[in-house]
Backbone atoms as SQL, in Angstrom:
CREATE TABLE atoms (id INTEGER PRIMARY KEY, chain TEXT, resi INTEGER, resn TEXT, atom TEXT, x REAL, y REAL, z REAL);
INSERT INTO atoms VALUES
  (1, 'A', 1, 'MET', 'N', -21.601, -12.584, 14.845),
  (2, 'A', 1, 'MET', 'CA', -22.164, -11.265, 14.623),
  (3, 'A', 1, 'MET', 'C', -21.088, -10.282, 14.154),
  (4, 'A', 2, 'LEU', 'N', -19.924, -10.318, 14.795),
  (5, 'A', 2, 'LEU', 'CA', -18.844, -9.403, 14.438),
  (6, 'A', 2, 'LEU', 'C', -18.408, -9.618, 12.988),
  (7, 'A', 3, 'SER', 'N', -18.336, -10.872, 12.563),
  (8, 'A', 3, 'SER', 'CA', -17.873, -11.127, 11.202),
  (9, 'A', 3, 'SER', 'C', -18.841, -10.566, 10.172),
  (10, 'A', 4, 'ARG', 'N', -20.148, -10.664, 10.415),
  (11, 'A', 4, 'ARG', 'CA', -21.133, -10.128, 9.469),
  (12, 'A', 4, 'ARG', 'C', -21.115, -8.602, 9.436),
  (13, 'A', 5, 'LEU', 'N', -20.953, -8.013, 10.599),
  (14, 'A', 5, 'LEU', 'CA', -20.852, -6.558, 10.663),
  (15, 'A', 5, 'LEU', 'C', -19.600, -6.073, 9.937),
  (16, 'A', 6, 'PHE', 'N', -18.482, -6.727, 10.187),
  (17, 'A', 6, 'PHE', 'CA', -17.231, -6.350, 9.533),
  (18, 'A', 6, 'PHE', 'C', -17.343, -6.519, 8.021),
  (19, 'A', 7, 'ARG', 'N', -17.907, -7.652, 7.586),
  (20, 'A', 7, 'ARG', 'CA', -18.060, -7.908, 6.145),
  (21, 'A', 7, 'ARG', 'C', -18.895, -6.808, 5.502),
  (22, 'A', 8, 'ARG', 'N', -20.037, -6.490, 6.111),
  (23, 'A', 8, 'ARG', 'CA', -20.912, -5.467, 5.551),
  (24, 'A', 8, 'ARG', 'C', -20.218, -4.114, 5.476),
  (25, 'A', 9, 'ARG', 'N', -19.582, -3.706, 6.573),
  (26, 'A', 9, 'ARG', 'CA', -18.914, -2.407, 6.600),
  (27, 'A', 9, 'ARG', 'C', -17.749, -2.352, 5.606),
  (28, 'A', 10, 'PHE', 'N', -16.963, -3.422, 5.550),
  (29, 'A', 10, 'PHE', 'CA', -15.823, -3.466, 4.640),
  (30, 'A', 10, 'PHE', 'C', -16.293, -3.348, 3.191),
  (31, 'A', 11, 'LEU', 'N', -17.296, -4.132, 2.809),
  (32, 'A', 11, 'LEU', 'CA', -17.771, -4.122, 1.429),
  (33, 'A', 11, 'LEU', 'C', -18.462, -2.805, 1.082),
  (34, 'A', 12, 'GLU', 'N', -19.143, -2.192, 2.049),
  (35, 'A', 12, 'GLU', 'CA', -19.733, -0.867, 1.806),
  (36, 'A', 12, 'GLU', 'C', -18.653, 0.165, 1.513),
  (37, 'A', 13, 'GLU', 'N', -17.608, 0.164, 2.312),
  (38, 'A', 13, 'GLU', 'CA', -16.516, 1.129, 2.105),
  (39, 'A', 13, 'GLU', 'C', -15.753, 0.842, 0.817),
  (40, 'A', 14, 'PHE', 'N', -15.613, -0.433, 0.492),
  (41, 'A', 14, 'PHE', 'CA', -14.939, -0.835, -0.744),
  (42, 'A', 14, 'PHE', 'C', -15.736, -0.324, -1.946),
  (43, 'A', 15, 'ALA', 'N', -17.063, -0.511, -1.944),
  (44, 'A', 15, 'ALA', 'CA', -17.921, -0.041, -3.029),
  (45, 'A', 15, 'ALA', 'C', -17.912, 1.487, -3.093),
  (46, 'A', 16, 'LYS', 'N', -17.905, 2.137, -1.941),
  (47, 'A', 16, 'LYS', 'CA', -17.854, 3.605, -1.889),
  (48, 'A', 16, 'LYS', 'C', -16.557, 4.119, -2.521),
  (49, 'A', 17, 'ALA', 'N', -15.444, 3.465, -2.227),
  (50, 'A', 17, 'ALA', 'CA', -14.160, 3.852, -2.819),
  (51, 'A', 17, 'ALA', 'C', -14.202, 3.683, -4.338),
  (52, 'A', 18, 'HIS', 'N', -14.872, 2.641, -4.806),
  (53, 'A', 18, 'HIS', 'CA', -15.006, 2.420, -6.252),
  (54, 'A', 18, 'HIS', 'C', -15.845, 3.530, -6.884),
  (55, 'A', 19, 'ARG', 'N', -16.981, 3.852, -6.271),
  (56, 'A', 19, 'ARG', 'CA', -17.868, 4.899, -6.816),
  (57, 'A', 19, 'ARG', 'C', -17.173, 6.254, -6.875),
  (58, 'A', 20, 'SER', 'N', -16.333, 6.534, -5.897),
  (59, 'A', 20, 'SER', 'CA', -15.664, 7.840, -5.857),
  (60, 'A', 20, 'SER', 'C', -14.412, 7.893, -6.726),
  (61, 'A', 21, 'GLY', 'N', -14.087, 6.781, -7.376),
  (62, 'A', 21, 'GLY', 'CA', -12.933, 6.765, -8.273),
  (63, 'A', 21, 'GLY', 'C', -11.596, 6.594, -7.582),
  (64, 'A', 22, 'GLN', 'N', -11.604, 6.161, -6.325),
  (65, 'A', 22, 'GLN', 'CA', -10.349, 5.987, -5.582),
  (66, 'A', 22, 'GLN', 'C', -9.620, 4.703, -5.947),
  (67, 'A', 23, 'LEU', 'N', -10.315, 3.764, -6.575),
  (68, 'A', 23, 'LEU', 'CA', -9.681, 2.493, -6.944),
  (69, 'A', 23, 'LEU', 'C', -9.270, 2.532, -8.405),
  (70, 'A', 24, 'LYS', 'N', -8.097, 2.017, -8.689),
  (71, 'A', 24, 'LYS', 'CA', -7.591, 1.937, -10.059),
  (72, 'A', 24, 'LYS', 'C', -7.309, 0.469, -10.372),
  (73, 'A', 25, 'PHE', 'N', -7.682, 0.025, -11.566),
  (74, 'A', 25, 'PHE', 'CA', -7.497, -1.364, -11.960),
  (75, 'A', 25, 'PHE', 'C', -6.680, -1.426, -13.239),
  (76, 'A', 26, 'PHE', 'N', -5.756, -2.385, -13.284),
  (77, 'A', 26, 'PHE', 'CA', -4.854, -2.505, -14.419),
  (78, 'A', 26, 'PHE', 'C', -4.780, -3.952, -14.881),
  (79, 'A', 27, 'GLY', 'N', -4.257, -4.140, -16.075),
  (80, 'A', 27, 'GLY', 'CA', -4.025, -5.477, -16.599),
  (81, 'A', 27, 'GLY', 'C', -5.296, -6.288, -16.683),
  (82, 'A', 28, 'GLU', 'N', -5.241, -7.504, -16.187),
  (83, 'A', 28, 'GLU', 'CA', -6.386, -8.412, -16.286),
  (84, 'A', 28, 'GLU', 'C', -7.568, -7.951, -15.447),
  (85, 'A', 29, 'TYR', 'N', -7.362, -6.982, -14.545),
  (86, 'A', 29, 'TYR', 'CA', -8.438, -6.472, -13.690),
  (87, 'A', 29, 'TYR', 'C', -9.010, -5.144, -14.194),
  (88, 'A', 30, 'ALA', 'N', -8.594, -4.683, -15.346),
  (89, 'A', 30, 'ALA', 'CA', -9.030, -3.387, -15.868),
  (90, 'A', 30, 'ALA', 'C', -10.546, -3.310, -16.027),
  (91, 'A', 31, 'ASP', 'N', -11.199, -4.422, -16.325),
  (92, 'A', 31, 'ASP', 'CA', -12.652, -4.435, -16.501),
  (93, 'A', 31, 'ASP', 'C', -13.395, -4.064, -15.220),
  (94, 'A', 32, 'LEU', 'N', -12.752, -4.245, -14.063),
  (95, 'A', 32, 'LEU', 'CA', -13.413, -3.924, -12.790),
  (96, 'A', 32, 'LEU', 'C', -13.663, -2.431, -12.619),
  (97, 'A', 33, 'ALA', 'N', -13.109, -1.604, -13.480),
  (98, 'A', 33, 'ALA', 'CA', -13.368, -0.166, -13.422),
  (99, 'A', 33, 'ALA', 'C', -14.828, 0.124, -13.760),
  (100, 'A', 34, 'ASP', 'N', -15.455, -0.749, -14.535),
  (101, 'A', 34, 'ASP', 'CA', -16.872, -0.609, -14.875),
  (102, 'A', 34, 'ASP', 'C', -17.730, -0.965, -13.656),
  (103, 'A', 35, 'ALA', 'N', -18.713, -0.117, -13.337),
  (104, 'A', 35, 'ALA', 'CA', -19.524, -0.292, -12.129),
  (105, 'A', 35, 'ALA', 'C', -20.277, -1.621, -12.118),
  (106, 'A', 36, 'ALA', 'N', -20.841, -2.024, -13.248),
  (107, 'A', 36, 'ALA', 'CA', -21.610, -3.276, -13.306),
  (108, 'A', 36, 'ALA', 'C', -20.702, -4.486, -13.118),
  (109, 'A', 37, 'VAL', 'N', -19.546, -4.462, -13.748),
  (110, 'A', 37, 'VAL', 'CA', -18.589, -5.570, -13.615),
  (111, 'A', 37, 'VAL', 'C', -18.098, -5.658, -12.176),
  (112, 'A', 38, 'PHE', 'N', -17.823, -4.509, -11.572),
  (113, 'A', 38, 'PHE', 'CA', -17.370, -4.485, -10.179),
  (114, 'A', 38, 'PHE', 'C', -18.451, -5.037, -9.253),
  (115, 'A', 39, 'ALA', 'N', -19.712, -4.648, -9.472),
  (116, 'A', 39, 'ALA', 'CA', -20.821, -5.131, -8.647),
  (117, 'A', 39, 'ALA', 'C', -20.969, -6.648, -8.772),
  (118, 'A', 40, 'ASP', 'N', -20.835, -7.171, -9.993),
  (119, 'A', 40, 'ASP', 'CA', -20.910, -8.628, -10.202),
  (120, 'A', 40, 'ASP', 'C', -19.767, -9.338, -9.487),
  (121, 'A', 41, 'TRP', 'N', -18.583, -8.735, -9.508),
  (122, 'A', 41, 'TRP', 'CA', -17.414, -9.328, -8.846),
  (123, 'A', 41, 'TRP', 'C', -17.576, -9.310, -7.331),
  (124, 'A', 42, 'LEU', 'N', -18.193, -8.255, -6.824),
  (125, 'A', 42, 'LEU', 'CA', -18.366, -8.073, -5.384),
  (126, 'A', 42, 'LEU', 'C', -19.485, -8.947, -4.802),
  (127, 'A', 43, 'ALA', 'N', -20.495, -9.276, -5.604),
  (128, 'A', 43, 'ALA', 'CA', -21.690, -9.995, -5.121),
  (129, 'A', 43, 'ALA', 'C', -21.377, -11.281, -4.357),
  (130, 'A', 44, 'PRO', 'N', -20.519, -12.170, -4.859),
  (131, 'A', 44, 'PRO', 'CA', -20.257, -13.413, -4.118),
  (132, 'A', 44, 'PRO', 'C', -19.610, -13.180, -2.754),
  (133, 'A', 45, 'LEU', 'N', -18.887, -12.082, -2.604),
  (134, 'A', 45, 'LEU', 'CA', -18.234, -11.791, -1.325),
  (135, 'A', 45, 'LEU', 'C', -19.243, -11.480, -0.228),
  (136, 'A', 46, 'ARG', 'N', -20.433, -11.052, -0.630),
  (137, 'A', 46, 'ARG', 'CA', -21.489, -10.760, 0.346),
  (138, 'A', 46, 'ARG', 'C', -22.101, -12.034, 0.927),
  (139, 'A', 47, 'LYS', 'N', -21.918, -13.143, 0.241),
  (140, 'A', 47, 'LYS', 'CA', -22.532, -14.409, 0.668),
  (141, 'A', 47, 'LYS', 'C', -21.583, -15.309, 1.451),
  (142, 'A', 48, 'VAL', 'N', -20.301, -15.063, 1.335),
  (143, 'A', 48, 'VAL', 'CA', -19.305, -15.899, 2.009),
  (144, 'A', 48, 'VAL', 'C', -19.230, -15.517, 3.480),
  (145, 'A', 49, 'GLU', 'N', -19.146, -16.526, 4.343),
  (146, 'A', 49, 'GLU', 'CA', -18.956, -16.242, 5.773),
  (147, 'A', 49, 'GLU', 'C', -17.504, -15.837, 5.996),
  (148, 'A', 50, 'TRP', 'N', -17.284, -14.703, 6.592),
  (149, 'A', 50, 'TRP', 'CA', -15.942, -14.223, 6.891),
  (150, 'A', 50, 'TRP', 'C', -15.578, -14.609, 8.312),
  (151, 'A', 51, 'VAL', 'N', -14.311, -14.878, 8.528),
  (152, 'A', 51, 'VAL', 'CA', -13.813, -15.183, 9.865),
  (153, 'A', 51, 'VAL', 'C', -13.033, -13.969, 10.356),
  (154, 'A', 52, 'VAL', 'N', -13.470, -13.414, 11.464),
  (155, 'A', 52, 'VAL', 'CA', -12.788, -12.269, 12.050),
  (156, 'A', 52, 'VAL', 'C', -12.131, -12.742, 13.333),
  (157, 'A', 53, 'TYR', 'N', -10.819, -12.639, 13.375),
  (158, 'A', 53, 'TYR', 'CA', -10.072, -13.020, 14.574),
  (159, 'A', 53, 'TYR', 'C', -9.588, -11.734, 15.219),
  (160, 'A', 54, 'ALA', 'N', -10.125, -11.430, 16.373),
  (161, 'A', 54, 'ALA', 'CA', -9.738, -10.197, 17.038),
  (162, 'A', 54, 'ALA', 'C', -9.520, -10.457, 18.519),
  (163, 'A', 55, 'LYS', 'N', -8.422, -9.952, 19.039),
  (164, 'A', 55, 'LYS', 'CA', -8.166, -10.023, 20.475),
  (165, 'A', 55, 'LYS', 'C', -7.385, -8.781, 20.876),
  (166, 'A', 56, 'ARG', 'N', -7.355, -8.513, 22.146),
  (167, 'A', 56, 'ARG', 'CA', -6.629, -7.346, 22.645),
  (168, 'A', 56, 'ARG', 'C', -5.140, -7.488, 22.323),
  (169, 'A', 57, 'PRO', 'N', -4.520, -6.413, 21.800),
  (170, 'A', 57, 'PRO', 'CA', -3.076, -6.470, 21.564),
  (171, 'A', 57, 'PRO', 'C', -2.328, -6.451, 22.900),
  (172, 'A', 58, 'PHE', 'N', -1.265, -7.235, 22.991),
  (173, 'A', 58, 'PHE', 'CA', -0.488, -7.324, 24.233),
  (174, 'A', 58, 'PHE', 'C', 0.096, -5.979, 24.650),
  (175, 'A', 59, 'ALA', 'N', 0.635, -5.244, 23.678),
  (176, 'A', 59, 'ALA', 'CA', 1.321, -3.990, 23.999),
  (177, 'A', 59, 'ALA', 'C', 0.422, -2.766, 23.831),
  (178, 'A', 60, 'GLY', 'N', -0.855, -2.974, 23.559),
  (179, 'A', 60, 'GLY', 'CA', -1.784, -1.861, 23.444),
  (180, 'A', 60, 'GLY', 'C', -1.964, -1.368, 22.019),
  (181, 'A', 61, 'PRO', 'N', -2.947, -0.491, 21.806),
  (182, 'A', 61, 'PRO', 'CA', -3.261, 0.007, 20.472),
  (183, 'A', 61, 'PRO', 'C', -2.119, 0.769, 19.808),
  (184, 'A', 62, 'ALA', 'N', -1.318, 1.482, 20.579),
  (185, 'A', 62, 'ALA', 'CA', -0.213, 2.254, 19.998),
  (186, 'A', 62, 'ALA', 'C', 0.797, 1.332, 19.306),
  (187, 'A', 63, 'ALA', 'N', 1.042, 0.173, 19.898),
  (188, 'A', 63, 'ALA', 'CA', 1.974, -0.783, 19.296),
  (189, 'A', 63, 'ALA', 'C', 1.417, -1.329, 17.980),
  (190, 'A', 64, 'VAL', 'N', 0.111, -1.550, 17.931),
  (191, 'A', 64, 'VAL', 'CA', -0.521, -2.034, 16.699),
  (192, 'A', 64, 'VAL', 'C', -0.386, -0.991, 15.603),
  (193, 'A', 65, 'LEU', 'N', -0.661, 0.271, 15.932),
  (194, 'A', 65, 'LEU', 'CA', -0.526, 1.336, 14.937),
  (195, 'A', 65, 'LEU', 'C', 0.915, 1.486, 14.466),
  (196, 'A', 66, 'ALA', 'N', 1.866, 1.393, 15.374),
  (197, 'A', 66, 'ALA', 'CA', 3.280, 1.485, 14.986),
  (198, 'A', 66, 'ALA', 'C', 3.647, 0.353, 14.035),
  (199, 'A', 67, 'TYR', 'N', 3.153, -0.850, 14.326),
  (200, 'A', 67, 'TYR', 'CA', 3.423, -2.014, 13.468),
  (201, 'A', 67, 'TYR', 'C', 2.809, -1.821, 12.080),
  (202, 'A', 68, 'LEU', 'N', 1.542, -1.438, 12.034),
  (203, 'A', 68, 'LEU', 'CA', 0.869, -1.273, 10.750),
  (204, 'A', 68, 'LEU', 'C', 1.438, -0.120, 9.935),
  (205, 'A', 69, 'SER', 'N', 1.887, 0.929, 10.603),
  (206, 'A', 69, 'SER', 'CA', 2.420, 2.079, 9.876),
  (207, 'A', 69, 'SER', 'C', 3.673, 1.732, 9.091),
  (208, 'A', 70, 'ARG', 'N', 4.398, 0.726, 9.529),
  (209, 'A', 70, 'ARG', 'CA', 5.595, 0.317, 8.775),
  (210, 'A', 70, 'ARG', 'C', 5.212, -0.234, 7.412),
  (211, 'A', 71, 'TYR', 'N', 3.986, -0.722, 7.271),
  (212, 'A', 71, 'TYR', 'CA', 3.535, -1.290, 6.010),
  (213, 'A', 71, 'TYR', 'C', 2.685, -0.329, 5.197),
  (214, 'A', 72, 'THR', 'N', 1.955, 0.556, 5.844),
  (215, 'A', 72, 'THR', 'CA', 1.070, 1.447, 5.109),
  (216, 'A', 72, 'THR', 'C', 1.750, 2.733, 4.678),
  (217, 'A', 73, 'HIS', 'N', 2.892, 3.057, 5.240),
  (218, 'A', 73, 'HIS', 'CA', 3.563, 4.303, 4.906),
  (219, 'A', 73, 'HIS', 'C', 4.949, 4.073, 4.310),
  (220, 'A', 74, 'ARG', 'N', 5.079, 2.983, 3.591),
  (221, 'A', 74, 'ARG', 'CA', 6.364, 2.731, 2.933),
  (222, 'A', 74, 'ARG', 'C', 6.536, 3.673, 1.759),
  (223, 'A', 75, 'VAL', 'N', 7.765, 4.041, 1.517),
  (224, 'A', 75, 'VAL', 'CA', 8.083, 4.909, 0.391),
  (225, 'A', 75, 'VAL', 'C', 9.190, 4.265, -0.420),
  (226, 'A', 76, 'ALA', 'N', 9.338, 4.696, -1.652),
  (227, 'A', 76, 'ALA', 'CA', 10.361, 4.114, -2.516),
  (228, 'A', 76, 'ALA', 'C', 11.763, 4.377, -1.997),
  (229, 'A', 77, 'ILE', 'N', 11.999, 5.588, -1.518),
  (230, 'A', 77, 'ILE', 'CA', 13.300, 5.948, -0.957),
  (231, 'A', 77, 'ILE', 'C', 13.047, 6.523, 0.429),
  (232, 'A', 78, 'SER', 'N', 13.466, 5.806, 1.455),
  (233, 'A', 78, 'SER', 'CA', 13.215, 6.269, 2.820),
  (234, 'A', 78, 'SER', 'C', 14.091, 7.478, 3.148),
  (235, 'A', 79, 'ASN', 'N', 13.666, 8.240, 4.128),
  (236, 'A', 79, 'ASN', 'CA', 14.385, 9.458, 4.516),
  (237, 'A', 79, 'ASN', 'C', 15.823, 9.187, 4.908),
  (238, 'A', 80, 'ARG', 'N', 16.086, 8.059, 5.567),
  (239, 'A', 80, 'ARG', 'CA', 17.453, 7.791, 6.012),
  (240, 'A', 80, 'ARG', 'C', 18.405, 7.528, 4.845),
  (241, 'A', 81, 'ARG', 'N', 17.871, 7.208, 3.664),
  (242, 'A', 81, 'ARG', 'CA', 18.721, 6.965, 2.493),
  (243, 'A', 81, 'ARG', 'C', 18.960, 8.222, 1.666),
  (244, 'A', 82, 'LEU', 'N', 18.196, 9.280, 1.909),
  (245, 'A', 82, 'LEU', 'CA', 18.384, 10.529, 1.155),
  (246, 'A', 82, 'LEU', 'C', 19.644, 11.245, 1.607),
  (247, 'A', 83, 'ILE', 'N', 20.437, 11.675, 0.651),
  (248, 'A', 83, 'ILE', 'CA', 21.671, 12.395, 0.949),
  (249, 'A', 83, 'ILE', 'C', 21.505, 13.876, 0.671),
  (250, 'A', 84, 'SER', 'N', 20.970, 14.202, -0.510),
  (251, 'A', 84, 'SER', 'CA', 20.793, 15.622, -0.831),
  (252, 'A', 84, 'SER', 'C', 19.698, 15.812, -1.862),
  (253, 'A', 85, 'LEU', 'N', 19.193, 17.029, -1.873),
  (254, 'A', 85, 'LEU', 'CA', 18.225, 17.483, -2.861),
  (255, 'A', 85, 'LEU', 'C', 18.641, 18.891, -3.242),
  (256, 'A', 86, 'ASP', 'N', 19.047, 19.069, -4.482),
  (257, 'A', 86, 'ASP', 'CA', 19.486, 20.383, -4.927),
  (258, 'A', 86, 'ASP', 'C', 19.108, 20.566, -6.390),
  (259, 'A', 87, 'GLU', 'N', 19.688, 21.592, -7.020),
  (260, 'A', 87, 'GLU', 'CA', 19.329, 21.879, -8.416),
  (261, 'A', 87, 'GLU', 'C', 19.744, 20.765, -9.385),
  (262, 'A', 88, 'ARG', 'N', 20.691, 19.930, -8.964),
  (263, 'A', 88, 'ARG', 'CA', 21.106, 18.811, -9.815),
  (264, 'A', 88, 'ARG', 'C', 20.109, 17.656, -9.776),
  (265, 'A', 89, 'GLY', 'N', 19.437, 17.477, -8.642),
  (266, 'A', 89, 'GLY', 'CA', 18.496, 16.367, -8.504),
  (267, 'A', 89, 'GLY', 'C', 18.490, 15.820, -7.089),
  (268, 'A', 90, 'VAL', 'N', 18.073, 14.568, -6.969),
  (269, 'A', 90, 'VAL', 'CA', 17.996, 13.889, -5.674),
  (270, 'A', 90, 'VAL', 'C', 19.106, 12.840, -5.619),
  (271, 'A', 91, 'THR', 'N', 19.921, 12.889, -4.568),
  (272, 'A', 91, 'THR', 'CA', 20.991, 11.912, -4.379),
  (273, 'A', 91, 'THR', 'C', 20.634, 11.042, -3.178),
  (274, 'A', 92, 'PHE', 'N', 20.778, 9.721, -3.363),
  (275, 'A', 92, 'PHE', 'CA', 20.412, 8.783, -2.297),
  (276, 'A', 92, 'PHE', 'C', 21.337, 7.582, -2.302),
  (277, 'A', 93, 'LEU', 'N', 21.341, 6.853, -1.200),
  (278, 'A', 93, 'LEU', 'CA', 22.115, 5.618, -1.076),
  (279, 'A', 93, 'LEU', 'C', 21.319, 4.449, -1.617),
  (280, 'A', 94, 'TRP', 'N', 22.025, 3.497, -2.225),
  (281, 'A', 94, 'TRP', 'CA', 21.390, 2.255, -2.638),
  (282, 'A', 94, 'TRP', 'C', 22.385, 1.122, -2.480),
  (283, 'A', 95, 'LYS', 'N', 21.874, -0.109, -2.419),
  (284, 'A', 95, 'LYS', 'CA', 22.724, -1.264, -2.190),
  (285, 'A', 95, 'LYS', 'C', 22.774, -2.124, -3.450),
  (286, 'A', 96, 'ASP', 'N', 23.999, -2.357, -3.928),
  (287, 'A', 96, 'ASP', 'CA', 24.214, -3.199, -5.107),
  (288, 'A', 96, 'ASP', 'C', 24.445, -4.628, -4.627),
  (289, 'A', 97, 'TYR', 'N', 23.437, -5.463, -4.720),
  (290, 'A', 97, 'TYR', 'CA', 23.519, -6.826, -4.203),
  (291, 'A', 97, 'TYR', 'C', 24.401, -7.738, -5.063),
  (292, 'A', 98, 'ARG', 'N', 24.844, -7.252, -6.217),
  (293, 'A', 98, 'ARG', 'CA', 25.730, -8.061, -7.057),
  (294, 'A', 98, 'ARG', 'C', 27.169, -8.033, -6.566),
  (295, 'A', 99, 'THR', 'N', 27.512, -7.050, -5.750),
  (296, 'A', 99, 'THR', 'CA', 28.881, -6.941, -5.251),
  (297, 'A', 99, 'THR', 'C', 28.927, -7.230, -3.759),
  (298, 'A', 100, 'LYS', 'N', 30.132, -7.508, -3.265),
  (299, 'A', 100, 'LYS', 'CA', 30.334, -7.795, -1.838),
  (300, 'A', 100, 'LYS', 'C', 31.278, -6.760, -1.252),
  (301, 'A', 101, 'GLY', 'N', 31.263, -6.651, 0.050),
  (302, 'A', 101, 'GLY', 'CA', 32.233, -5.796, 0.731),
  (303, 'A', 101, 'GLY', 'C', 31.864, -4.334, 0.736),
  (304, 'A', 102, 'ARG', 'N', 32.907, -3.497, 0.809),
  (305, 'A', 102, 'ARG', 'CA', 32.726, -2.052, 0.984),
  (306, 'A', 102, 'ARG', 'C', 32.139, -1.371, -0.243),
  (307, 'A', 103, 'THR', 'N', 32.216, -1.996, -1.410),
  (308, 'A', 103, 'THR', 'CA', 31.702, -1.354, -2.621),
  (309, 'A', 103, 'THR', 'C', 30.218, -1.638, -2.838),
  (310, 'A', 104, 'ARG', 'N', 29.606, -2.346, -1.922),
  (311, 'A', 104, 'ARG', 'CA', 28.190, -2.707, -2.067),
  (312, 'A', 104, 'ARG', 'C', 27.273, -1.488, -1.951),
  (313, 'A', 105, 'ASN', 'N', 27.547, -0.583, -0.997),
  (314, 'A', 105, 'ASN', 'CA', 26.728, 0.612, -0.829),
  (315, 'A', 105, 'ASN', 'C', 27.204, 1.695, -1.787),
  (316, 'A', 106, 'LYS', 'N', 26.264, 2.228, -2.564),
  (317, 'A', 106, 'LYS', 'CA', 26.602, 3.218, -3.593),
  (318, 'A', 106, 'LYS', 'C', 25.636, 4.390, -3.512),
  (319, 'A', 107, 'THR', 'N', 25.995, 5.454, -4.206),
  (320, 'A', 107, 'THR', 'CA', 25.086, 6.598, -4.297),
  (321, 'A', 107, 'THR', 'C', 24.622, 6.750, -5.736),
  (322, 'A', 108, 'MET', 'N', 23.446, 7.332, -5.879),
  (323, 'A', 108, 'MET', 'CA', 22.896, 7.595, -7.208),
  (324, 'A', 108, 'MET', 'C', 22.210, 8.952, -7.152),
  (325, 'A', 109, 'THR', 'N', 22.330, 9.689, -8.242),
  (326, 'A', 109, 'THR', 'CA', 21.626, 10.970, -8.350),
  (327, 'A', 109, 'THR', 'C', 20.638, 10.877, -9.507),
  (328, 'A', 110, 'LEU', 'N', 19.371, 11.138, -9.192),
  (329, 'A', 110, 'LEU', 'CA', 18.362, 11.221, -10.220),
  (330, 'A', 110, 'LEU', 'C', 18.220, 12.701, -10.565),
  (331, 'A', 111, 'HIS', 'N', 18.578, 13.026, -11.798),
  (332, 'A', 111, 'HIS', 'CA', 18.569, 14.416, -12.230),
  (333, 'A', 111, 'HIS', 'C', 17.155, 14.871, -12.531),
  (334, 'A', 112, 'SER', 'N', 16.862, 16.103, -12.179),
  (335, 'A', 112, 'SER', 'CA', 15.541, 16.648, -12.434),
  (336, 'A', 112, 'SER', 'C', 15.558, 17.405, -13.754),
  (337, 'A', 113, 'ARG', 'N', 14.418, 17.389, -14.415),
  (338, 'A', 113, 'ARG', 'CA', 14.274, 18.139, -15.656),
  (339, 'A', 113, 'ARG', 'C', 13.025, 18.988, -15.545),
  (340, 'A', 114, 'LEU', 'N', 13.134, 20.199, -15.928),
  (341, 'A', 114, 'LEU', 'CA', 11.953, 21.078, -15.967),
  (342, 'A', 114, 'LEU', 'C', 11.266, 20.881, -17.301),
  (343, 'A', 115, 'VAL', 'N', 9.966, 20.747, -17.255),
  (344, 'A', 115, 'VAL', 'CA', 9.197, 20.516, -18.490),
  (345, 'A', 115, 'VAL', 'C', 8.753, 21.819, -19.062);
């Protein structure tokens, strides 16, 4: 019962996101932007039996949210790598994997341009 409920709710929300324009498709999936093509693609998923594996988390719901947030809130440059933000641009640390030793960690400044 849980798997059918989850499947229905998931696919409803997925279709809703498509209708509201929240989904973007590129490359070989660009055709899915069309509502009819998306509906045809989604149809077989309604017939497949889904397996839902759910059990109580050992450390509680807060631990699950902390774990998932590491994946859902990733950014290109994390706060701990930012050094400065000023009129010149953004300066941050990066790691050059081609070198070894103390010269591996470097800084880079991305200059800003006003349009």
